[in-house]
C-alpha positions in Angstrom: 34.8 11.6 -20.6 31.9 12.8 -22.8 31.4 15.9 -20.6 35.2 16.6 -20.8 35.1 16.4 -24.6 32.0 18.6 -24.8 33.9 21.2 -22.9 36.7 21.1 -25.4 34.2 21.4 -28.3 32.6 24.5 -26.6 36.0 26.0 -26.0 36.9 25.7 -29.7 33.6 27.0 -31.0 31.2 25.7 -33.7 33.5 26.9 -36.6 36.1 24.4 -35.4 34.0 21.6 -36.8 35.4 19.2 -34.2 34.8 15.7 -35.5 35.2 12.1 -34.2 36.8 10.1 -37.0 37.9 6.6 -37.8 37.6 3.5 -35.6 35.5 5.0 -32.9 32.7 5.8 -35.4 33.0 2.3 -37.0 32.7 0.6 -33.6 29.9 2.8 -32.5 27.9 1.9 -35.6 28.6 -1.8 -35.0 27.5 -1.6 -31.5 31.0 -2.6 -30.3 32.8 -1.1 -27.3 34.7 1.8 -28.9 38.4 2.2 -28.1 40.6 5.3 -28.5 39.0 8.4 -30.0 40.6 10.2 -33.0 39.5 13.8 -33.3 39.9 16.2 -36.2 39.2 19.9 -36.7 39.1 22.5 -39.4 41.2 24.8 -37.2 44.9 25.1 -37.6 46.8 23.7 -34.6 48.0 27.1 -33.3 44.4 28.3 -33.3 43.3 25.1 -31.4 45.9 25.9 -28.8 44.9 29.6 -28.6 41.2 28.9 -28.1 41.7 26.1 -25.6 44.0 28.2 -23.5 41.7 31.1 -23.6 39.0 28.9 -22.2 41.2 27.9 -19.3 42.3 24.5 -20.8 45.8 23.3 -21.1 47.0 22.6 -24.6 50.3 20.9 -25.6 52.0 21.0 -29.0 52.4 17.2 -29.2 52.8 17.0 -33.0 52.6 20.4 -34.7 54.5 19.1 -37.7 51.5 16.7 -38.3 48.9 19.3 -37.2 48.3 17.6 -33.8 47.6 19.3 -30.5 46.7 17.6 -27.2 44.0 19.4 -25.1 43.6 18.5 -21.5 40.1 18.6 -20.0 39.0 17.2 -16.6 41.8 14.8 -16.4 41.5 13.5 -20.0 43.8 14.2 -22.9 42.3 14.7 -26.4 44.6 14.6 -29.5 43.1 16.9 -32.1 44.5 16.9 -35.6 43.8 19.6 -38.2 42.1 18.2 -41.4 45.0 17.3 -43.5 46.1 15.7 -46.8 49.2 13.5 -47.1 52.1 14.1 -49.4 54.1 11.4 -51.1 54.9 8.2 -49.3 58.5 7.2 -50.0 59.3 4.8 -47.1 56.2 2.6 -47.5 54.9 3.8 -44.1 54.8 7.6 -43.6 54.1 10.6 -45.8 57.0 12.9 -46.5 54.8 15.9 -45.8 51.3 16.9 -44.9 49.0 19.7 -46.1 47.0 21.3 -43.4 43.6 23.0 -43.8 42.1 20.7 -46.4 38.4 19.7 -46.5 37.1 17.0 -44.2 36.4 14.8 -47.3 40.0 15.1 -48.4 41.1 14.2 -44.9 38.9 11.1 -44.9 40.2 10.2 -48.4 43.7 9.6 -47.1 42.5 6.8 -44.8 42.9 3.1 -45.3 39.4 1.5 -45.5 36.0 2.9 -46.0 34.8 1.6 -42.6 37.6 3.8 -41.1 36.8 6.8 -43.3 33.6 8.1 -41.5 33.2 11.0 -39.1 30.5 12.5 -36.9 30.4 15.9 -35.1 31.3 15.7 -31.4 27.9 17.2 -30.5 26.2 14.3 -32.3 27.9 11.5 -30.4 25.0 11.0 -28.1 22.3 11.3 -30.7 20.1 8.3 -30.9 19.9 8.7 -34.7 23.3 9.6 -36.1 22.5 8.9 -39.7 21.8 12.6 -40.5 25.0 13.7 -38.9 27.3 11.0 -40.3 29.9 12.1 -42.8 30.5 9.1 -45.0 31.8 10.0 -48.5 33.0 6.4 -49.3 30.0 4.5 -48.1 31.7 3.0 -45.1 28.3 2.3 -43.5 27.3 0.3 -46.6 30.4 -1.8 -46.2 29.6 -2.3 -42.6 26.2 -3.6 -43.6 27.8 -5.9 -46.2 30.5 -6.9 -43.7 33.3 -5.9 -46.1 36.7 -4.4 -45.8 37.3 -2.2 -48.8 40.1 0.2 -49.5 39.4 3.9 -49.9 39.9 4.6 -53.6 42.5 2.5 -55.5 43.7 -0.3 -53.2 47.0 -0.5 -55.1 47.7 3.1 -54.3 46.6 2.7 -50.7 48.8 -0.2 -50.1 51.8 1.4 -51.9 51.5 4.3 -49.5 51.6 2.2 -46.3 52.7 -1.4 -46.2 51.0 -2.0 -42.9 47.6 -1.6 -44.5 47.4 -5.1 -46.1 48.1 -6.6 -42.7 45.5 -4.4 -41.1 43.0 -5.7 -43.6 43.6 -9.2 -42.4 43.5 -8.1 -38.8 40.1 -6.4 -39.3 38.8 -9.5 -41.0 39.7 -11.5 -37.9 38.4 -8.9 -35.4 35.2 -8.0 -37.1 34.5 -11.3 -38.9 34.4 -9.5 -42.2 35.4 -10.4 -45.7 38.0 -8.4 -47.7 36.5 -6.9 -50.8 37.7 -8.6 -54.1 39.9 -5.8 -55.6 41.3 -4.9 -52.2 42.2 -8.6 -51.7 43.8 -8.9 -55.1 46.0 -5.9 -54.4 47.7 -7.3 -51.4 50.1 -9.8 -53.2 51.1 -7.0 -55.5 52.3 -4.8 -52.6 54.3 -7.3 -50.6 57.5 -5.4 -51.2 56.1 -2.4 -49.5 54.8 -4.5 -46.6 58.3 -6.0 -46.1 59.5 -2.5 -45.1 57.3 -2.3 -42.0 59.0 -2.4 -38.7 58.7 -5.8 -37.0 57.4 -4.2 -33.8 54.4 -2.9 -35.7 53.9 -6.2 -37.4 53.9 -8.0 -34.1 51.2 -5.7 -32.7 49.0 -6.3 -35.8 49.6 -10.1 -35.8 48.7 -10.3 -32.1 45.5 -8.4 -32.6 44.7 -10.7 -35.5 45.4 -13.8 -33.4 43.2 -12.5 -30.6 40.3 -11.6 -32.9 37.0 -13.3 -33.0 37.8 -15.2 -36.2 41.5 -15.8 -36.2 41.2 -18.7 -38.7 39.9 -16.2 -41.3 42.7 -13.7 -40.7 45.4 -16.4 -40.7 44.1 -17.9 -43.9 44.2 -14.5 -45.5 47.8 -14.1 -44.5 48.6 -17.5 -46.1 46.6 -16.9 -49.3 48.0 -13.4 -49.9 51.7 -14.1 -49.2 51.9 -11.9 -46.1 52.5 -15.0 -44.0 55.9 -15.5 -45.7 57.2 -12.0 -45.0 57.7 -12.5 -41.2 56.8 -16.2 -40.5 58.0 -18.1 -43.6 58.5 -21.2 -41.4 54.8 -21.6 -41.2 54.3 -22.2 -44.9 55.5 -25.8 -44.8 52.7 -26.7 -42.4 50.1 -26.2 -45.2 49.2 -29.5 -46.7 51.4 -31.5 -44.3 49.2 -34.5 -43.5 49.2 -36.2 -40.1 48.5 -39.6 -38.5 45.3 -41.2 -37.3 45.4 -39.1 -34.1 44.5 -36.0 -36.2 41.7 -35.4 -38.6 43.3 -32.4 -40.1 46.7 -31.6 -41.7 49.1 -29.6 -39.6 48.0 -26.1 -40.8 44.3 -26.8 -40.5 44.9 -28.3 -37.0 46.8 -25.1 -36.1 44.0 -22.9 -37.2 41.6 -24.9 -35.1 43.9 -24.8 -32.1 44.2 -21.0 -32.4 40.4 -20.6 -32.5 39.8 -22.9 -29.5 42.5 -21.2 -27.4 41.2 -18.3 -25.2 42.0 -15.0 -26.9 45.1 -14.2 -24.9 48.4 -13.4 -26.7 50.5 -16.2 -25.1 47.9 -18.8 -25.7 47.1 -17.8 -29.2 50.8 -17.5 -30.2 51.6 -20.9 -28.7 48.6 -22.4 -30.6 50.0 -20.9 -33.8 53.5 -22.2 -33.3 53.2 -25.4 -31.2 53.5 -27.8 -34.2 55.7 -25.7 -36.5 58.4 -28.3 -36.1 56.2 -31.1 -37.5 57.0 -30.8 -41.3 60.7 -31.0 -40.7 60.4 -34.2 -38.6 57.7 -36.0 -40.6 58.5 -39.6 -41.4 56.5 -42.6 -42.6 57.4 -46.1 -41.5 57.2 -49.4 -43.5 53.6 -49.9 -42.5 52.6 -46.4 -43.8 52.3 -44.8 -40.3 53.2 -41.2 -40.0 55.4 -40.0 -37.2 56.9 -36.7 -36.0 59.7 -37.8 -33.8 61.3 -34.9 -31.9 59.0 -32.3 -33.3 58.5 -30.7 -29.9 62.2 -29.7 -29.8 62.2 -28.4 -33.3 59.0 -26.4 -32.6 60.7 -24.8 -29.7 63.7 -23.9 -31.7 61.7 -22.4 -34.6 59.3 -20.6 -32.2 62.1 -18.9 -30.4 63.6 -17.8 -33.8 60.3 -16.4 -35.0 59.4 -14.5 -31.8 62.9 -13.1 -31.4 62.7 -11.9 -35.0 59.4 -10.1 -34.1 61.1 -8.6 -31.0 58.5 -9.8 -28.5 58.9 -9.2 -24.8 61.0 -11.7 -22.8 58.0 -12.5 -20.6 55.8 -13.4 -23.6 58.6 -15.5 -25.2 59.1 -17.5 -22.0 55.4 -18.2 -21.6 54.9 -19.3 -25.2 57.9 -21.5 -25.0 56.7 -23.0 -21.7 53.3 -23.8 -23.2 54.8 -25.4 -26.2 57.4 -27.3 -24.2 54.6 -29.0 -22.1 51.8 -29.3 -24.6 52.6 -32.9 -25.4 52.4 -34.1 -21.9 49.2 -36.0 -21.1 48.8 -37.3 -17.6 46.7 -40.4 -17.4 44.9 -42.4 -14.7 47.9 -44.7 -14.6 50.2 -41.9 -13.4 51.1 -42.1 -9.8 50.6 -39.1 -7.5 54.4 -38.7 -7.5 54.5 -38.6 -11.3 51.8 -35.9 -11.2 53.8 -33.9 -8.7 57.0 -34.2 -10.8 55.0 -32.7 -13.7 53.8 -29.9 -11.4 57.4 -29.3 -10.5 58.3 -28.9 -14.2 55.5 -26.4 -14.7 56.7 -24.5 -11.6 60.2 -24.4 -13.0 58.8 -22.8 -16.1 56.6 -20.5 -14.0 53.6 -21.8 -16.0 50.4 -22.0 -14.0 48.6 -25.3 -14.1 45.3 -23.6 -15.2 47.1 -22.0 -18.2 48.6 -25.3 -19.2 45.2 -26.9 -19.0 43.5 -24.2 -21.1 46.1 -24.8 -23.8 45.9 -28.5 -23.6 42.2 -28.8 -24.1 42.4 -26.3 -27.1 45.0 -28.5 -28.7 43.0 -31.7 -28.0 39.7 -30.3 -29.4 41.6 -29.1 -32.5 42.3 -32.7 -33.5 38.9 -32.6 -35.2 37.0 -35.4 -33.5 34.6 -33.3 -31.5 34.5 -32.7 -27.8 33.2 -36.2 -26.6 36.6 -38.0 -26.7 38.4 -35.2 -24.8 36.3 -32.9 -22.6 35.5 -35.4 -19.9 39.0 -36.9 -19.8 40.5 -33.5 -19.6 38.3 -32.4 -16.7 39.3 -35.6 -14.8 43.0 -34.8 -15.4 42.6 -31.2 -14.3 40.6 -32.1 -11.2 43.3 -34.5 -10.1 46.2 -32.2 -10.8 44.4 -29.3 -9.0 43.8 -31.5 -6.0 47.4 -32.4 -5.8 48.5 -28.8 -6.3 46.2 -27.5 -3.6 48.0 -29.7 -1.1 51.0 -27.4 -1.8 53.6 -30.1 -2.3 57.3 -28.9 -2.2 58.1 -28.2 -5.8 61.4 -26.3 -5.5 64.4 -26.2 -3.0 62.9 -23.1 -1.3 60.0 -25.3 -0.1 62.3 -27.6 1.8 62.2 -27.2 5.6 66.1 -27.3 5.6 67.6 -24.4 3.7 71.1 -24.1 2.2 72.5 -22.8 5.5 71.2 -25.7 7.4 72.6 -28.1 4.9 76.1 -26.5 5.2 75.9 -26.9 9.0 74.8 -30.5 8.8 77.6 -31.4 6.4 80.3 -29.3 8.0 81.5 -28.5 4.6 82.1 -25.3 2.5 79.6 -24.3 -0.1 79.9 -25.9 -3.5 78.2 -27.6 -6.3 77.4 -30.4 -3.9 74.7 -28.3 -2.3 72.6 -28.2 -5.4 73.0 -31.9 -5.9 71.9 -32.6 -2.4 68.9 -30.3 -2.7 67.8 -32.1 -5.8 68.1 -35.4 -4.0 66.0 -34.1 -1.2 63.4 -32.6 -3.5 63.1 -35.8 -5.4 62.4 -37.6 -2.2 59.8 -35.3 -0.9 58.0 -35.1 -4.2 57.8 -38.8 -4.0 56.5 -38.5 -0.5 55.6 -35.0 0.8 55.4 -36.3 4.3 59.2 -36.5 4.4 59.5 -32.7 4.3 60.3 -32.5 8.1 63.5 -31.6 9.8 64.2 -35.1 11.2 63.4 -36.9 7.9 65.5 -34.5 5.9 68.3 -34.7 8.3 68.3 -38.5 8.0 68.2 -38.2 4.2 71.1 -35.7 4.3 73.2 -38.1 6.4 72.5 -41.0 4.1 73.4 -38.9 1.0 76.6 -37.7 2.6 77.6 -41.2 3.6 76.9 -42.5 0.1 78.9 -39.6 -1.5 81.8 -40.3 0.8 81.8 -43.9 -0.2 81.8 -43.0 -3.8 84.7 -40.6 -3.2 
């Protein structure tokens, strides 16, 4: 990729001042794996196209109104945007107009945070010492050293322009484990109205990145303290300060933060951790002895979770997985469970298409988040998972398709036309073979079918 980019730079010429800007520079300086590369140039977009094509490269006008051209080189596409300044922001998200041909410093001045307002020439990307080549008018490198997220210029102005920026500040705090600079942090609650205009699809992307960051507790607490939490997930507010029973060391919100941090950084697991106890405040009760209970909170959590995730327009696949994790997070197999009881639970997981390993990863995160350390839980959890995995590896029949007699065979045995009775019979057979998998043979199932038909006939 570097070679392909160097070819683009050579095609455009030294007066193009082709620069790598923004997040790639930040991550490079931090020693992190850099993501997508934003490129900017002093050339007008039409000139970028002309020079690229003259050098035998393909150039596409992918965003001329914003000064953006995509140049293809050796199988890679590079978006190059002319140095630009932004006009007024009227919708809280996008500028009404752009001014092309401004200086690099003015281009960097329109960006959100100082750590994203740095640039280096393309030809200096491989330099061992990039300090002398770094363009850093707002001391982004100094903020990197201090682990600070600071707005470029006036934070009130930056956040009035784009309501997504306050949420990005919290997201970067989670991903980079940085603090938000004081004035920048104070400006967030003053621009909530602007943030409320942001499309929920963009909000969901930022929230997911925050949740999957290295320090999600930091990011989530910033959302709560700044008021951003209430814009899209107001149901979470009641968890703050909601005390629990002796099984938990922390109140609901603090337990939730711990669960998110313990869960592996995958969207479904982190969203489930955030929302698995959202139904507790509404179901909290205290009995005569002073004991706290949350009767029925699982069902309420499912209802609220579905409402929140549909509001954020998440994919159906993610919604189903999060709901499945929450639905089964309160199930705790013990040594007293029979093998049949364990297989019945495996059947429920299979019905929800939730892998046993995924349930286990979420279960231990929730257990550790109770706040009593690992000693009471880790060993017990490993025993539970070992037993469940052993039973699962035996491949017990967990759905009607695993029965040796299919629906057609059942119709032939019964001599009846298809109807609701087939499903009832399949459930009866499945219950029997989950209790004893050895019964899943043609003869044993035929005997069970005849017994069920006789019993049904007597009832009729």
